[in-house]
C-alpha positions as CSV (number, residue, x, y, z in Angstrom):
1,M,40.7,10.6,25.1
2,T,40.7,9.0,28.6
3,V,37.5,8.2,30.4
4,D,36.5,6.4,33.2
5,A,32.7,5.5,33.8
6,G,32.9,3.1,36.6
7,Q,32.6,-0.2,37.3
8,T,31.4,-2.1,34.0
9,A,29.4,-5.0,33.8
10,G,31.0,-8.3,33.4
11,Q,30.8,-10.5,30.7
12,P,28.2,-13.6,31.5
13,E,28.7,-17.2,32.5
14,A,28.4,-20.3,30.3
15,G,25.2,-20.9,29.6
16,A,23.6,-17.4,30.5
17,A,23.2,-17.0,27.1
18,A,20.3,-14.1,27.6
19,E,21.9,-11.9,29.4
20,A,23.8,-8.7,27.4
21,V,27.4,-9.3,26.3
22,V,29.8,-5.9,26.1
23,L,31.2,-5.6,22.7
24,Q,32.7,-2.4,23.6
25,D,33.6,-0.6,27.0
26,W,32.8,3.0,27.6
27,T,33.8,5.2,24.7
28,P,32.7,8.7,24.1
29,I,30.1,8.4,21.3
30,A,31.9,9.8,18.1
31,G,34.3,6.3,18.5
32,C,31.7,4.1,20.0
33,L,31.5,1.0,18.1
34,D,27.8,1.5,17.3
35,F,28.3,4.7,15.6
36,V,31.4,3.3,13.7
37,L,29.4,0.8,12.1
38,G,27.1,2.9,10.8
39,Q,29.4,4.9,9.3
40,L,31.0,1.9,8.0
41,A,27.3,0.8,6.3
42,F,27.9,3.9,4.1
43,Q,30.9,2.0,2.4
44,A,29.3,-1.3,2.4
45,R,25.9,0.2,0.7
46,G,27.4,2.7,-1.4
47,S,24.0,4.4,-3.4
48,Q,22.1,2.0,-2.1
49,A,22.0,3.4,1.3
50,F,19.9,6.2,-0.5
51,T,18.3,4.5,-3.3
52,T,16.4,2.1,-0.3
53,H,15.7,5.5,1.6
54,E,17.7,4.2,4.5
55,V,18.9,7.4,4.5
56,P,16.5,10.4,3.7
57,N,17.4,12.1,0.8
58,L,14.4,13.8,-1.5
59,V,14.9,17.0,0.4
60,N,18.4,17.2,-0.8
61,Q,18.4,15.0,-4.4
62,G,14.5,16.1,-5.3
63,G,15.8,18.9,-7.2
64,L,14.7,22.6,-5.5
65,S,18.1,22.6,-3.5
66,A,20.4,21.9,-6.5
67,V,18.3,24.5,-8.1
68,R,19.1,27.0,-5.4
69,A,22.9,26.2,-5.6
70,A,22.8,27.0,-9.3
71,H,21.8,30.6,-8.8
72,V,24.1,30.9,-6.1
73,L,26.4,29.8,-8.4
74,F,25.6,31.8,-10.7
75,A,25.7,35.3,-9.0
76,S,29.4,34.3,-7.9
77,C,30.2,34.5,-11.6
78,A,28.3,37.2,-12.5
79,D,29.9,39.2,-9.5
80,A,33.3,38.2,-10.3
81,E,32.7,38.8,-14.1
82,A,31.4,42.5,-13.2
83,R,34.5,43.0,-11.0
84,G,37.0,41.6,-13.9
85,A,38.2,38.9,-11.6
86,L,36.2,35.5,-13.2
87,E,38.8,32.8,-13.5
88,A,39.4,31.0,-16.6
89,E,38.4,27.4,-15.5
90,I,35.6,27.7,-12.8
91,V,35.9,25.2,-10.3
92,V,33.0,23.9,-8.3
93,V,33.3,21.1,-5.8
94,E,30.5,19.0,-4.1
95,M,31.6,16.6,-1.3
96,A,29.5,13.8,0.2
97,M,27.5,13.5,-3.6
98,G,25.6,10.6,-2.4
99,L,23.2,9.6,-5.1
100,G,25.0,12.5,-7.5
101,L,21.6,14.0,-8.5
102,H,22.2,17.1,-6.1
103,A,25.4,17.9,-8.6
104,L,23.7,16.8,-11.6
105,Q,20.6,19.0,-11.4
106,C,23.0,21.6,-10.4
107,L,24.6,20.9,-13.3
108,D,21.3,20.8,-15.5
109,R,20.2,24.5,-14.0
110,F,23.6,26.1,-14.1
111,Q,24.0,25.5,-17.9
112,R,20.1,26.1,-18.4
113,R,21.1,29.5,-16.8
114,C,24.1,30.2,-18.8
115,R,22.6,29.9,-22.2
116,E,19.8,31.8,-21.3
117,A,22.1,34.7,-20.1
118,G,24.6,33.9,-23.2
119,R,27.7,33.4,-20.9
120,D,29.9,30.8,-21.1
121,W,30.8,29.8,-17.7
122,Y,29.1,26.4,-18.1
123,D,31.5,25.7,-21.0
124,R,34.2,26.7,-18.9
125,L,33.4,24.5,-15.7
126,T,35.0,22.1,-13.7
127,F,32.6,20.0,-11.6
128,Y,34.5,17.6,-8.8
129,A,31.7,15.6,-7.8
130,T,33.4,13.8,-5.0
131,D,32.9,11.8,-1.8
132,A,34.6,9.8,0.9
133,T,33.0,6.5,-0.3
134,P,34.7,4.7,-3.1
135,K,31.7,2.7,-4.0
136,M,29.5,5.9,-3.8
137,V,31.6,7.3,-6.4
138,A,31.9,4.0,-8.3
139,D,28.1,3.7,-8.8
140,A,27.7,6.9,-10.0
141,R,30.1,6.3,-12.7
142,D,28.6,2.8,-13.3
143,R,25.2,4.4,-13.8
144,G,26.3,7.1,-16.1
145,V,24.5,9.6,-13.8
146,F,26.6,12.4,-15.5
147,A,26.7,11.4,-19.0
148,R,24.8,14.4,-20.1
149,H,27.3,16.7,-18.9
150,P,30.3,15.1,-20.9
151,G,33.4,16.8,-20.2
152,R,32.3,19.0,-17.2
153,V,32.5,16.4,-14.4
154,A,35.5,14.8,-12.4
155,L,34.1,11.9,-9.9
156,G,36.9,11.5,-7.4
157,L,37.1,10.8,-3.8
158,L,37.8,13.3,-1.3
159,D,38.1,13.6,2.6
160,A,36.2,16.5,3.8
161,R,38.8,16.6,6.8
162,Q,41.6,17.2,3.7
163,P,39.6,19.4,1.2
164,H,42.6,20.7,-0.5
165,R,42.8,17.6,-2.8
166,V,41.2,15.1,-4.4
167,R,42.2,11.6,-5.9
168,R,40.2,11.5,-9.7
169,L,38.0,8.1,-10.2
170,D,38.9,8.0,-14.2
171,N,42.8,8.0,-13.7
172,G,43.8,7.8,-10.0
173,A,45.8,11.3,-10.5
174,L,46.0,13.3,-7.0
175,V,44.8,16.9,-7.8
176,D,45.3,19.9,-5.6
177,L,42.1,22.5,-5.4
178,Q,44.7,24.5,-3.2
179,G,43.3,28.1,-4.0
180,K,40.7,27.2,-7.4
181,P,37.4,26.6,-5.9
182,R,35.1,29.2,-6.8
183,L,32.1,27.6,-4.6
184,V,32.4,24.0,-2.3
185,L,29.0,22.3,-1.4
186,H,28.3,20.8,1.8
187,T,25.1,19.1,2.1
188,Y,24.3,16.8,4.3
189,L,27.7,16.0,4.7
190,L,29.1,17.4,8.3
191,C,26.0,16.0,10.0
192,V,28.0,12.3,9.0
193,L,31.3,13.7,10.8
194,P,32.2,12.6,14.3
195,A,31.2,14.8,16.9
196,N,30.9,14.6,20.9
197,V,28.5,15.7,23.4
198,F,29.9,17.7,26.9
199,R,28.2,19.0,29.8
200,L,30.0,21.8,31.9
201,Q,29.2,21.4,35.7
202,P,29.7,24.9,37.5
203,A,31.6,25.0,40.4
204,P,29.4,23.7,43.7
205,E,30.8,27.0,44.9
206,A,32.4,30.3,44.3
207,G,36.1,30.3,43.5
208,G,36.1,26.8,42.7
209,D,36.6,25.4,39.1
210,P,34.0,23.8,36.7
211,S,34.0,20.6,36.2
212,W,33.6,19.0,32.4
213,Q,31.7,15.2,31.8
214,V,31.8,13.6,28.5
215,L,28.8,11.5,27.3
216,V,30.0,8.2,26.8
217,A,28.4,5.3,25.3
218,R,28.9,1.1,26.0
219,T,27.8,-1.2,23.0
220,V,26.0,-4.5,24.0
221,L,25.1,-7.9,22.2
222,R,21.3,-7.3,24.0
223,H,20.2,-10.2,22.8
224,P,22.9,-13.1,22.4
225,E,20.9,-15.8,22.2
226,A,19.4,-14.8,18.9
227,L,23.2,-14.4,17.7
228,A,22.9,-17.3,15.4
229,S,20.0,-15.9,13.5
230,F,21.7,-13.1,12.0
231,D,25.6,-14.5,12.4
232,P,27.6,-18.0,12.7
233,R,30.2,-16.4,14.5
234,S,30.3,-17.1,18.4
235,V,30.3,-14.1,20.8
236,A,33.9,-14.7,21.3
237,E,34.1,-14.4,17.8
238,I,32.7,-11.2,17.1
239,Q,34.7,-9.6,20.4
240,A,38.1,-10.4,19.3
241,I,37.0,-8.7,15.9
242,V,36.0,-5.2,17.8
243,A,38.9,-5.7,19.7
244,G,40.9,-5.6,17.0
245,S,38.7,-2.9,14.9
246,D,41.2,-2.4,12.0
247,A,38.9,-5.6,10.7
248,L,35.8,-3.8,10.7
249,A,35.2,-2.5,7.6
250,A,35.0,-6.0,6.6
251,S,33.6,-7.7,9.2
252,G,30.0,-7.6,8.5
253,L,29.1,-6.7,11.8
254,A,25.9,-4.0,10.8
255,A,23.7,-7.2,10.4
256,L,23.7,-7.1,14.2
257,D,22.4,-4.0,14.1
258,P,18.9,-5.2,15.7
259,L,20.7,-6.8,18.9
260,L,23.0,-4.1,19.6
261,D,21.8,-1.4,22.5
262,L,23.7,1.5,23.8
263,D,24.3,2.5,27.6
264,L,24.8,5.3,28.1
265,T,26.2,7.6,30.8
266,L,28.2,10.7,31.5
267,A,32.1,10.5,32.4
268,P,34.4,13.0,33.6
269,V,37.1,14.1,31.6
270,A,40.2,16.6,32.3
271,A,39.8,20.0,30.9
272,A,43.4,19.2,29.7
273,E,42.6,16.4,27.7
274,L,39.1,18.3,25.8
275,P,39.6,18.8,22.4
276,D,39.3,22.5,21.5
277,V,38.9,23.2,25.3
278,A,38.8,27.0,24.6
279,V,35.7,26.6,21.8
280,L,33.7,24.1,24.3
281,A,34.2,27.1,27.2
282,A,33.3,29.6,24.7
283,T,30.3,28.2,23.4
284,A,29.3,27.4,27.0
285,A,29.7,31.1,28.0
286,W,27.9,31.9,24.6
287,I,24.7,29.6,26.0
288,A,24.6,31.0,29.4
289,T,25.0,34.9,28.3
290,D,22.3,34.3,25.4
291,L,19.9,32.3,28.4
292,R,19.6,34.9,30.8
293,E,17.0,33.0,32.7
294,K,19.5,30.1,32.9
295,A,20.6,29.3,37.0
296,A,24.2,30.0,37.7
297,D,24.3,26.5,39.3
298,E,22.7,24.5,36.2
299,P,25.0,22.5,33.9
300,T,25.4,23.3,30.3
301,W,25.3,21.1,27.3
302,V,27.6,21.0,24.6
303,L,27.9,19.3,21.1
304,H,31.0,19.6,20.0
305,S,30.7,19.5,16.1
306,G,34.8,19.2,16.0
307,A,35.2,17.2,12.6
308,A,32.6,20.1,11.0
309,M,34.5,22.7,12.3
310,E,37.7,21.4,11.1
311,S,35.7,20.4,7.6
312,I,34.9,24.2,7.5
313,E,37.9,25.7,8.6
314,R,40.0,24.1,6.0
315,T,37.6,23.9,2.8
316,M,37.7,27.9,3.9
317,A,41.5,27.5,3.5
318,T,41.5,25.8,0.1
319,L,38.8,28.1,-1.8
320,R,40.2,30.8,-4.2
321,P,40.0,34.7,-2.3
322,D,36.3,35.3,-3.6
323,G,35.4,31.9,-3.3
324,A,32.4,30.6,-0.9
325,L,31.6,27.6,1.2
326,L,27.4,26.7,1.0
327,Y,26.6,24.2,3.3
328,R,23.0,23.1,4.5
329,D,22.6,20.8,7.3
330,Y,20.1,20.1,10.8
331,G,21.1,20.9,13.9
332,P,20.3,23.8,16.6
333,A,20.7,27.1,16.0
334,T,19.6,28.8,19.0
335,A,21.2,28.6,22.7
336,E,17.9,27.2,23.8
337,D,18.0,24.1,21.5
338,A,21.7,24.0,21.7
339,D,21.9,23.6,25.6
340,R,20.5,20.3,25.4
341,L,21.5,16.6,24.9
342,H,22.1,15.4,21.5
343,L,22.7,11.9,19.8
344,Y,22.9,10.6,17.0
345,Q,20.5,8.9,14.6
346,H,20.0,6.1,12.8
347,Y,18.9,5.8,9.6
348,G,18.7,2.3,8.5
349,P,22.3,0.8,9.4
350,T,23.7,4.2,8.9
351,T,24.1,6.9,11.3
352,A,24.4,10.9,11.8
353,I,24.4,13.3,14.2
354,G,23.4,17.4,13.5
355,I,25.7,20.1,13.8
356,N,25.7,22.4,16.7
357,H,24.9,25.5,14.0
358,Y,24.6,28.1,17.1
359,A,28.4,27.3,18.1
360,I,29.9,27.1,14.6
361,D,27.9,30.6,14.0
362,R,29.4,32.0,16.9
363,W,32.7,30.6,16.2
364,I,32.7,31.9,12.9
365,A,31.8,35.3,14.0
366,S,34.5,35.2,16.6
367,Q,37.5,35.0,13.9
368,P,39.6,37.9,14.4
369,D,39.9,40.7,12.2
370,G,36.5,39.7,10.7
371,A,38.0,38.1,7.8
372,L,35.1,35.5,7.1
373,R,31.4,36.7,6.4
374,L,28.4,34.3,7.6
375,L,25.4,34.8,5.9
376,A,22.2,32.2,7.6
377,A,19.6,31.9,5.6
378,P,16.8,33.9,6.7
379,D,14.3,33.1,9.1
380,D,16.0,29.6,9.3
381,A,16.7,29.4,13.0
382,D,13.5,27.2,13.9
383,A,13.5,25.0,10.5
384,M,15.2,21.8,10.4
385,I,17.6,22.5,7.8
386,K,19.5,25.5,7.8
387,T,21.8,26.9,5.1
388,R,24.6,28.9,5.6
389,L,26.7,30.5,3.1
390,L,30.4,31.6,4.3
391,T,32.8,33.8,2.1
392,R,36.0,36.0,3.3
393,S,34.8,39.5,3.8
394,A,35.0,42.0,1.1
395,E,38.2,43.7,2.8
396,A,39.9,40.2,2.2
397,G,38.9,39.6,-1.2
398,G,35.7,38.4,-0.7
399,P,32.5,38.4,-3.1
400,S,30.6,41.6,-3.2
401,S,27.0,41.7,-1.4
402,A,25.3,40.0,-4.7
403,V,26.3,36.8,-3.8
404,A,24.9,37.1,-0.4
405,E,21.7,38.9,-2.2
406,A,21.2,35.2,-3.8
407,V,21.4,33.1,-0.9
408,A,18.9,35.7,0.9
409,A,16.3,35.5,-2.1
410,C,17.0,31.8,-2.6
411,Y,16.9,30.3,0.6
412,S,14.2,32.7,2.2
413,R,11.1,31.0,3.3
414,E,9.1,33.4,1.4
415,S,11.0,31.7,-2.2
416,S,9.5,28.6,-1.4
417,A,6.4,29.2,0.8
418,A,4.1,29.5,-2.7
419,L,5.7,25.4,-3.8
420,E,5.2,24.5,-0.2
421,Q,1.5,25.3,-0.2
422,A,0.6,24.2,-3.3
423,I,2.4,20.6,-2.2
424,A,0.6,20.9,0.9
425,E,-3.0,21.5,-0.7
426,A,-2.6,18.7,-3.3
427,R,-1.8,16.0,-0.5
428,A,-4.6,17.3,1.3
429,A,-7.3,17.4,-1.5
430,A,-10.4,15.3,-0.8
431,T,-10.7,13.7,-4.2
432,A,-7.6,12.7,-6.6
433,G,-8.9,14.9,-9.7
434,A,-8.2,17.9,-7.3
435,A,-5.1,16.8,-6.2
436,V,-3.6,16.2,-9.5
437,E,-4.9,20.3,-10.2
438,G,-2.9,21.1,-7.4
439,Y,0.0,19.2,-8.3
440,R,-0.2,21.2,-11.8
441,R,0.1,24.6,-9.6
442,A,3.2,23.0,-8.2
443,L,4.8,21.9,-11.1
444,K,4.6,25.4,-12.9
445,L,6.9,26.6,-9.5
446,E,9.0,23.7,-9.9
447,P,8.8,21.9,-13.2
448,S,12.1,19.9,-12.8
449,N,11.6,18.3,-9.7
450,W,11.7,14.8,-10.3
451,A,10.1,13.6,-7.1
452,L,7.6,15.8,-7.0
453,L,6.6,14.8,-10.5
454,G,6.5,11.2,-9.8
455,E,3.9,11.9,-6.6
456,A,2.3,13.9,-9.4
457,A,2.0,11.0,-11.5
458,E,1.4,8.5,-8.7
459,V,-2.2,10.8,-8.0
460,A,-2.6,11.3,-11.2
461,L,-2.8,6.9,-12.0
462,R,-5.2,6.9,-8.8
463,A,-7.5,9.7,-10.4
464,A,-7.6,7.5,-13.7
465,N,-9.0,4.6,-11.5
466,G,-10.9,6.1,-8.9
467,P,-14.5,7.1,-9.2
468,P,-15.4,9.2,-11.1
469,P,-12.5,9.0,-13.5
470,H,-10.6,12.3,-14.4
471,S,-10.5,12.6,-18.0
472,G,-6.9,12.2,-19.5
473,A,-5.4,11.6,-16.1
474,L,-4.0,8.2,-17.6
475,D,-2.2,10.2,-20.4
476,L,-1.1,12.4,-17.5
477,A,0.2,9.6,-15.4
478,E,2.2,8.6,-18.1
479,L,3.6,11.5,-19.0
480,L,4.6,12.9,-15.6
481,A,6.4,9.4,-14.9
482,R,8.4,9.9,-18.2
483,E,9.8,13.4,-17.1
484,A,10.7,12.2,-13.9
485,L,12.5,9.4,-15.3
486,Q,14.2,11.7,-18.0
487,I,15.6,13.5,-15.0
488,N,16.7,10.7,-13.1
489,P,16.3,6.9,-14.5
490,W,19.0,5.9,-11.5
491,S,17.4,5.9,-8.7
492,A,13.2,6.4,-8.8
493,P,12.4,2.4,-9.0
494,Q,8.6,3.5,-7.7
495,T,8.3,5.6,-11.1
496,F,9.4,3.1,-13.5
497,V,6.7,0.5,-11.7
498,L,4.2,3.4,-11.8
499,L,4.9,3.6,-15.4
500,G,4.4,-0.2,-16.4
501,D,1.1,0.0,-14.2
502,V,0.1,2.7,-16.6
503,L,1.4,0.5,-19.6
504,W,0.2,-2.4,-18.6
505,Q,-3.5,-0.9,-18.2
506,R,-2.9,0.5,-21.7
507,G,-2.5,-3.5,-23.0
508,E,1.6,-2.8,-23.6
509,Q,2.5,-5.7,-21.8
510,R,6.4,-5.5,-23.1
511,G,6.6,-2.3,-22.2
512,A,5.3,-2.6,-18.8
513,V,7.7,-5.4,-18.3
514,R,10.7,-3.5,-19.6
515,S,9.9,-1.0,-17.1
516,Y,9.2,-3.2,-14.4
517,Q,12.9,-4.7,-15.1
518,A,14.2,-0.8,-15.0
519,S,12.9,-0.6,-11.6
520,I,15.3,-3.6,-10.6
521,A,17.7,-2.3,-12.8
522,A,17.6,1.1,-10.7
523,N,17.1,-0.5,-7.3
524,P,17.9,-4.4,-7.5
525,E,16.8,-4.8,-3.6
526,Y,13.2,-3.3,-4.5
527,A,10.7,-5.5,-3.8
528,R,7.9,-3.5,-5.2
529,G,9.9,-4.2,-8.3
530,H,9.8,-8.1,-8.2
531,F,6.6,-8.0,-7.0
532,A,5.1,-6.5,-10.0
533,L,6.9,-8.5,-12.1
534,Y,5.8,-12.1,-10.4
535,L,1.9,-10.3,-10.9
536,A,3.0,-10.2,-15.1
537,A,4.7,-13.7,-15.3
538,R,1.5,-15.0,-13.5
539,A,-0.6,-13.0,-16.0
540,V,1.0,-15.2,-18.6
541,A,1.2,-18.1,-16.8
542,D,5.0,-18.1,-16.6
543,F,5.1,-19.6,-13.4
544,V,8.8,-20.5,-12.8
545,A,9.2,-16.5,-13.1
546,A,6.2,-15.8,-10.8
547,V,8.2,-18.1,-8.2
548,E,11.1,-16.3,-8.8
549,C,9.9,-12.8,-8.5
550,A,7.8,-13.6,-5.7
551,A,10.2,-15.2,-3.4
552,R,12.9,-11.7,-3.9
553,A,9.8,-10.2,-2.8
554,V,9.8,-11.9,0.4
555,A,12.9,-11.5,0.7
556,L,13.8,-8.0,0.2
557,D,10.8,-6.8,1.8
558,R,13.4,-4.6,4.5
559,D,10.5,-3.0,6.7
560,G,8.2,-6.6,6.3
561,D,5.3,-4.3,6.3
562,Q,4.2,-6.1,2.6
563,G,5.3,-9.5,4.3
564,E,1.8,-11.5,4.3
565,R,0.7,-9.8,0.9
566,Y,4.3,-10.7,-0.6
567,R,4.1,-14.5,1.0
568,A,0.7,-15.2,-0.1
569,A,1.9,-14.5,-4.0
570,L,4.5,-16.9,-3.4
571,R,2.3,-19.4,-2.1
572,D,-0.1,-18.9,-5.1
573,A,2.8,-18.9,-7.5
574,L,3.9,-22.6,-5.9
575,E,0.6,-23.8,-6.3
576,R,-0.4,-22.6,-9.7
577,L,3.4,-23.9,-10.4
578,G,2.5,-27.4,-9.0
579,E,-1.0,-27.3,-10.5
580,Q,1.0,-26.5,-14.0
581,R,3.2,-29.5,-14.1
582,A,0.8,-32.2,-12.7
583,L,-1.3,-31.3,-15.7
584,A,1.6,-31.0,-18.0
585,G,2.6,-34.6,-16.8
586,R,-1.1,-35.8,-17.2
587,L,-1.8,-34.8,-20.8
588,R,2.1,-35.8,-21.7
589,R,1.1,-39.3,-21.2
590,K,-2.2,-39.1,-22.9
591,R,-0.4,-38.6,-26.2
592,V,0.3,-41.0,-28.6
593,A,2.6,-40.1,-31.2
594,G,1.3,-39.8,-34.9
595,S,-2.0,-40.1,-33.3
596,H,-5.2,-39.0,-36.1
597,R,-9.0,-39.4,-36.2
């Protein structure tokens, strides 16, 4: 798309190092350098983007979302079997699996449901756990995330805009999924696909033509004087990399994130150049109709989730006739919320933009012949995260109402209200003991949520050490921590440290150190784990190890919120190491071989 945003800023003259430098000129936000670098960060970071919580993921990876998806899958299988239409091989696909925990816990719960019901559906399941990022998939393989489901999981690479084929990681085979999936899961996938923002300006006078504008961004190096602190390359070298764009993936430019900034403006764009102009015009018309109080001359904003819509459309074409697409994501769902300027957000070095649920819902409903059936989770219009189930209509060979009923039951606010209330009460409790009791109630409702188990274990440990001591709290902290790590030993470094602290208090120093080391294995960048190992090494006078661990904690304190504490630890370790070596030297000089009384 060609846009003209007017005069651009010139390049700085030699010596004017403090002036911002343009790295990329005006570009629609879906293709701007800042957004693209954010997308490339997923490829560079892999699972670390989630393990370090640069990208928020507990709402998806904690357990409850996966349990709900498993119930929907079970209902789909039950519905098909009742109609005599259940296939021999049941295929499920999760795209953008991230850490793989959502897929894993969905498998856990589906296996349990099948065993309880005496059904063999789990044994007939092939679950494709996929991502577009090779490192993400390889990390899941190397960590053995799906080891407890042998023979059921196929790891693979899949582009959400080409959902009919997946390349298996184990043998490199390209698998044609056309007509096979019973259920496809998109969980926070659509929000990372490219989207653009447009504004429709009504005609200034009757009979005139409305005009479209597109939001464009100019990416600038805001503080070139600080470049040497982040990258040894010159401004000219970086500009050459950006101009060559093919080298961006291996450029390492994401490290410049603190120095980058965006200038934003609206640029006119010809209707003939608009992507999906019919959908854009229809969305603007829907907003104008629903917002009756909107003035006739007031402009309308349209977040165009074009890539998301493409993925949805092609995924529906890939499903078996009675299959379903279950997707969860954030973004506007009402005309009022949709008619606003929407921008992508940074999560650490990564980026994501919500999807326009309002436009997508209306777009799906407008499909000819009512071929598609959309079910929105009850009462979620103002919820941060929205859930949608998309199937073919029953007349077109889609499932009966049983699957829709499962979605309504699982995703209604009422279904999780009791759990959310119990958690809220536990977090607001005046004492650690009262909080422990609150978590007990919450865990009765959701016993397999590893994140909740770890949170409860932390509170139990505080209760064990606080006044007055809570009877049995230390035992409870250990039990809860071990249960959480039984479910998720791959990406819960904080729980390993907590377990180590429990063991240290019990005098089990070797076990504590092993647990601290496990926290580093789960996340090598976890500064708190290295700090715990510093404390353990210091306690046994291993000051060489203490220096190494404290130095790593300082280096890996990404947010800097513990910086002074970790630097003090490093100074302490260096001082004690120096004292130890000085003392050892003095004592060696006093030694006399074979001395005796």
